[in-house]
C-alpha positions as CSV (number, residue, x, y, z in Angstrom):
1,M,0.8,11.0,10.6
2,G,0.8,13.6,13.4
3,G,-0.3,16.6,11.2
4,K,2.4,15.7,8.2
5,L,-0.6,15.0,5.8
6,S,-3.7,16.9,5.4
7,I,-6.0,14.5,3.3
8,L,-9.3,15.2,1.7
9,Q,-11.7,12.1,1.4
10,A,-15.1,11.5,0.0
11,S,-17.8,12.6,2.1
12,S,-19.8,9.2,1.5
13,G,-18.3,6.0,0.1
14,F,-14.9,4.4,0.8
15,R,-12.4,6.0,2.8
16,A,-9.0,5.0,3.6
17,G,-8.0,3.8,6.9
18,L,-5.3,2.0,9.0
19,D,-4.5,-0.7,6.1
20,S,-3.5,2.3,3.8
21,V,-1.2,4.1,6.6
22,L,0.4,0.5,7.5
23,L,0.8,0.0,3.6
24,G,2.6,3.3,3.0
25,T,4.9,3.3,6.0
26,S,6.1,-0.4,5.1
27,V,7.9,1.1,1.9
28,P,11.6,0.5,2.4
29,S,13.9,3.3,3.1
30,G,15.8,4.8,0.1
31,T,13.3,4.0,-2.3
32,R,13.1,6.5,-5.2
33,R,10.4,5.7,-7.5
34,L,6.9,4.2,-6.0
35,L,4.0,2.7,-7.8
36,D,1.0,2.7,-5.7
37,L,-1.9,0.4,-7.3
38,G,-5.6,1.1,-6.5
39,A,-4.4,4.3,-5.0
40,G,-7.9,5.7,-4.3
41,A,-7.4,9.1,-2.4
42,G,-3.8,8.5,-2.4
43,V,-3.3,7.7,1.3
44,A,-0.9,4.9,1.2
45,G,1.6,6.8,-1.2
46,L,1.4,10.0,0.3
47,C,2.4,8.3,3.8
48,A,5.4,7.0,2.2
49,M,6.3,10.2,0.6
50,A,6.2,11.8,4.0
51,H,9.0,9.5,5.1
52,E,11.2,10.0,2.0
53,E,11.9,13.6,0.7
54,A,13.2,12.3,-2.7
55,L,10.7,9.7,-3.5
56,E,8.6,10.0,-6.8
57,T,5.3,8.1,-6.8
58,T,2.8,7.4,-9.4
59,F,-0.8,6.8,-8.3
60,V,-3.0,4.5,-10.3
61,E,-6.9,4.5,-9.7
62,I,-9.8,3.5,-11.9
63,D,-12.1,5.7,-10.1
64,P,-12.2,9.3,-12.0
65,D,-13.6,11.0,-9.0
66,M,-11.2,9.2,-6.5
67,A,-8.1,10.0,-8.9
68,E,-9.3,13.8,-9.0
69,L,-9.0,13.5,-4.9
70,A,-5.6,11.8,-5.1
71,R,-4.5,14.8,-7.4
72,L,-5.7,17.4,-4.9
73,N,-4.1,15.7,-2.2
74,V,-0.7,15.4,-3.8
75,A,-1.3,19.2,-4.5
76,Q,-2.3,20.6,-1.4
77,N,0.5,18.6,0.8
78,G,3.1,20.0,-1.8
79,F,4.2,16.9,-3.7
80,G,3.0,17.9,-7.2
81,H,6.8,18.5,-8.1
82,R,7.3,14.7,-7.5
83,A,4.1,12.7,-8.2
84,G,1.4,11.9,-10.8
85,V,-1.9,10.4,-10.8
86,V,-2.9,7.8,-13.8
87,T,-6.8,6.9,-14.1
88,L,-6.4,3.5,-15.2
89,D,-7.8,0.0,-14.4
90,V,-5.2,-2.0,-12.7
91,L,-6.2,-5.0,-14.8
92,A,-5.9,-3.2,-18.2
93,A,-3.8,-5.1,-20.8
94,G,-0.3,-4.2,-21.1
95,A,-0.5,-2.0,-24.4
96,E,-3.5,0.2,-22.7
97,R,-1.2,0.8,-19.5
98,K,1.6,1.8,-21.8
99,T,-0.9,4.3,-23.5
100,A,-1.8,5.7,-20.4
101,G,1.6,6.2,-19.7
102,L,2.4,3.7,-17.0
103,A,5.9,2.2,-17.7
104,T,6.8,-1.4,-17.2
105,D,10.1,-2.3,-15.6
106,R,10.4,0.9,-14.0
107,F,9.5,1.4,-10.2
108,D,11.8,0.4,-7.2
109,V,8.6,-0.7,-5.1
110,V,4.9,-1.3,-6.0
111,I,2.5,-1.3,-3.2
112,A,-1.2,-2.3,-3.5
113,N,-4.3,-2.3,-1.3
114,P,-7.0,-4.5,-3.4
115,P,-10.4,-4.8,-2.8
116,Y,-10.7,-7.2,-0.1
117,F,-14.1,-8.9,-0.5
118,S,-15.1,-11.5,-3.2
119,E,-18.4,-12.6,-1.6
120,G,-21.2,-10.7,0.6
121,T,-23.5,-7.8,0.1
122,L,-22.2,-4.7,-1.9
123,A,-22.3,-1.4,-0.7
124,P,-25.2,0.8,-2.1
125,D,-22.4,3.4,-2.8
126,P,-20.6,2.4,-5.8
127,T,-17.4,3.7,-5.3
128,R,-17.4,1.9,-1.8
129,A,-18.7,-1.2,-3.4
130,G,-15.8,-1.0,-5.9
131,A,-13.3,-0.3,-3.3
132,R,-14.4,-3.3,-1.2
133,H,-15.4,-6.1,-3.7
134,M,-13.4,-7.7,-6.6
135,A,-13.6,-11.5,-7.9
136,A,-10.7,-13.7,-6.0
137,T,-9.6,-14.5,-9.6
138,F,-8.3,-10.8,-10.4
139,L,-5.9,-11.0,-7.5
140,D,-3.4,-12.6,-9.6
141,G,-3.9,-10.1,-12.2
142,W,-3.0,-7.1,-9.6
143,V,0.0,-9.1,-8.6
144,K,0.8,-9.5,-12.6
145,T,0.6,-5.8,-13.3
146,A,2.7,-5.1,-10.2
147,V,5.4,-7.4,-11.2
148,S,5.5,-6.1,-14.7
149,S,5.6,-2.5,-13.5
150,A,8.5,-3.1,-11.1
151,H,12.2,-3.1,-12.4
152,A,14.3,-6.0,-12.5
153,Q,15.2,-6.2,-9.0
154,G,12.2,-4.2,-7.7
155,T,10.2,-4.9,-4.7
156,V,6.1,-5.4,-4.5
157,I,4.1,-5.1,-1.3
158,F,0.5,-6.1,-0.8
159,I,-1.8,-5.6,2.3
160,H,-4.7,-8.2,2.3
161,T,-7.2,-10.1,4.5
162,A,-5.3,-13.2,6.2
163,D,-7.7,-15.7,4.2
164,A,-6.3,-14.3,0.9
165,L,-2.9,-15.5,2.1
166,P,-3.0,-18.7,-0.1
167,E,-3.9,-16.7,-3.5
168,L,-1.4,-14.1,-2.7
169,L,1.5,-16.6,-2.0
170,G,0.4,-18.2,-5.1
171,A,0.6,-15.1,-7.3
172,F,3.8,-13.9,-5.4
173,S,5.9,-17.2,-5.8
174,A,4.8,-17.6,-9.4
175,R,6.8,-14.6,-10.4
176,M,9.2,-13.5,-7.5
177,G,11.2,-14.7,-4.6
178,G,12.3,-13.5,-1.1
179,I,8.9,-13.5,-0.2
180,V,8.3,-12.4,3.2
181,V,4.8,-12.5,5.0
182,L,4.0,-10.3,8.1
183,P,0.8,-11.2,9.9
184,L,-1.2,-8.1,11.8
185,S,-3.1,-9.4,14.7
186,P,-6.0,-7.4,16.2
187,R,-4.7,-8.3,20.1
188,P,-2.5,-10.5,21.7
189,G,-3.2,-14.5,21.4
190,M,-5.8,-13.6,18.4
191,A,-5.3,-15.0,14.8
192,A,-3.9,-12.4,12.1
193,S,-6.9,-10.7,10.4
194,R,-4.5,-9.1,7.9
195,V,-1.4,-9.9,6.3
196,M,1.5,-7.9,4.5
197,V,3.1,-9.5,1.8
198,K,6.4,-8.4,0.0
199,G,8.2,-10.3,-2.8
200,R,11.2,-9.4,-5.0
201,K,11.5,-9.6,-8.7
202,G,14.5,-11.6,-10.0
203,S,15.0,-13.0,-6.4
204,R,15.3,-16.8,-5.5
205,A,15.6,-16.4,-1.9
206,P,13.2,-18.4,0.2
207,T,9.8,-17.6,1.6
208,T,10.1,-16.0,5.5
209,L,7.3,-15.8,8.0
210,L,7.8,-13.2,10.3
211,P,6.2,-13.1,13.9
212,P,2.8,-11.2,14.0
213,I,2.6,-7.6,14.7
214,T,-0.3,-6.8,17.6
215,L,-2.2,-3.6,16.8
216,H,-4.1,-3.3,20.2
217,G,-3.5,-4.4,23.8
218,D,-5.6,-6.8,25.6
219,E,-8.1,-4.1,26.4
220,G,-9.7,-0.8,25.1
221,N,-9.5,0.7,21.5
222,G,-6.1,2.2,21.8
223,F,-3.2,0.8,19.6
224,V,0.2,-0.5,21.2
225,P,3.2,2.0,21.3
226,E,4.8,0.9,18.1
227,I,1.8,1.1,15.7
228,D,0.6,4.1,17.4
229,A,4.1,5.7,16.7
230,V,3.5,4.7,13.0
231,L,0.1,6.3,12.8
232,R,1.9,9.6,14.1
233,G,4.6,9.6,11.6
234,T,7.6,9.0,13.8
235,A,8.3,5.3,12.8
236,R,7.9,2.8,10.1
237,F,8.6,-1.0,9.3
238,D,12.0,-1.8,8.4
239,W,12.0,-5.0,6.3
240,Q,15.7,-5.1,5.8
241,R,16.4,-6.6,9.3
242,G,14.4,-9.6,8.4
243,S,11.8,-8.9,11.5
244,P,9.1,-6.7,12.0
245,V,11.3,-4.0,13.6
246,L,9.9,-0.4,13.7
247,I,12.3,2.4,13.2
248,S,12.2,6.2,13.6
249,G,14.0,9.1,12.3
250,G,14.4,10.5,8.9
251,I,10.9,12.4,8.8
252,P,10.6,16.0,8.4
253,S,9.2,17.8,11.2
254,E,6.7,19.6,8.9
255,P,5.1,18.9,5.9
256,T,6.4,20.4,2.7
257,A,3.2,22.5,2.5
258,K,-0.2,22.4,4.2
259,Q,-3.4,24.0,3.4
């Protein structure tokens, strides 16, 4: 984010990357209450907070060590007065979530970057394995918790692998409308490898499939200018226009606090 955030991550195990930043910068302008499910070290939610000076964020993370990293990141970036971290399983029953302090029907926007893989070899580090692997049947439960946490007209945004799109659409369409699918393609002409899916609670609007956003050019490892601007904190996604438009402005030139 161009120096707007200072992030502590684990010296080994899972580390947040591009997907977390893209998710955080997809939070619509004007959001006031945000929930980041499976937050890890808090990167996605913190990126959203860097764009919105009035945004209050609740981070939910099952791993106590990662949750503590999220608390440290919230504090060292000067967001302690408008953020909190809850150590909790996203798939916990409603009564358990309530006891932990996670309210239902409260948040304007709920974001999630759930574990991507249901098959394959687990990483030797248990934190990395838990962040990357989850049974495919659990994805519906993540969406259920997200929708339950959003208020009556709240928005839910997930980022996931493209091959999880059927499960995501099924879980979203069973509970929300106004679904928007944004494919993310590595290079021009290549199939999408990631998708961002947005839905609105209480909506009956039809589903929209947006043109893909390309992350890299034909050659090299550099990002295209629009994505580079997002990663540097000078632009973000604008869902309101019904297309993957990148907007700039409204971002503090310096973080509230930095250590």
